[in-house]
N, C-alpha and C positions, 0 to 999 in steps of 0.2 A: 553532491558536487561531482564526484567521480563518474557517476552515471550520466550526468548532464554532459560532461566533457566527452565521454565515450560516445554518446548519442550524436553529439555535434561532429565529432571526427568521422563517425560512420556515415553521416549524411554527406559530408565533404567527399569521402571516398566514393560513395555511390555517384555523386555528381561528376567527379573526375572520370570514373569508369564510363559513365554515359557519354561524356564528351569525347573520350578516347574512341569509343565505338562509333560515334558519329563521324569522327575524322577518318577512321579506317574505312567506312562505307561511302565516303564522299565520291570516289570514282564510280562506284556502282550507281549512285544517284545521278551522276553526270551522264553516264551512258543511257540510263533509263530516260532522262529528260530529252536527250538527243533523239532517241528512238521514237519518242512521242511527239516530236516536232518542235520542242522548245529548245531551239538551237542556241540562242543567246545565253539562256540560263545554264544549259548543259556545258557549253564551252567555257563559261565563267567558272563553274564548279570544277571542271577538268583542269583549268589553268591554276585554280587555287590549290588543288591537290598536288599538281606538279610542282608548284612553288614550295609547298610544305615539304614535299619529299626532297627537293633540292636543298632546302634550308637544313633539314635534319642531316642530310649527307654531308653538307659543308661543315656543320658543327662537329660531327663525329669524325670527320677526316680532315682536321685542320692541318695546314701545311707546317711542317717543322723545319727550322733552319738547318741547312746542311752543315755538318761539322767541318771545321777547317782541317786541312791536311796536317799530319803530325809534324812534318818538317817546318811548316809555316808557324806552328805554335812554338816550336823549340827555338827557332831562329830569333836572336835578340838584336841583331843588327850591327 
């Protein structure tokens, strides 16, 4: 049972690493396609990689609310 679970998790990890490598190489594939004359596919891949990079940046740099000034917090009216 433990060996089966370990093998299953190992397969999942290999698939995840494979997909991560594909995503990291997406801009390389896009430039290669543009260079070979496949402009539509190359620009599509380039826009997908740009959108993915923007999404990752937006998730990791989420806007935080600015703290209220201390005087406004202490004022009770």
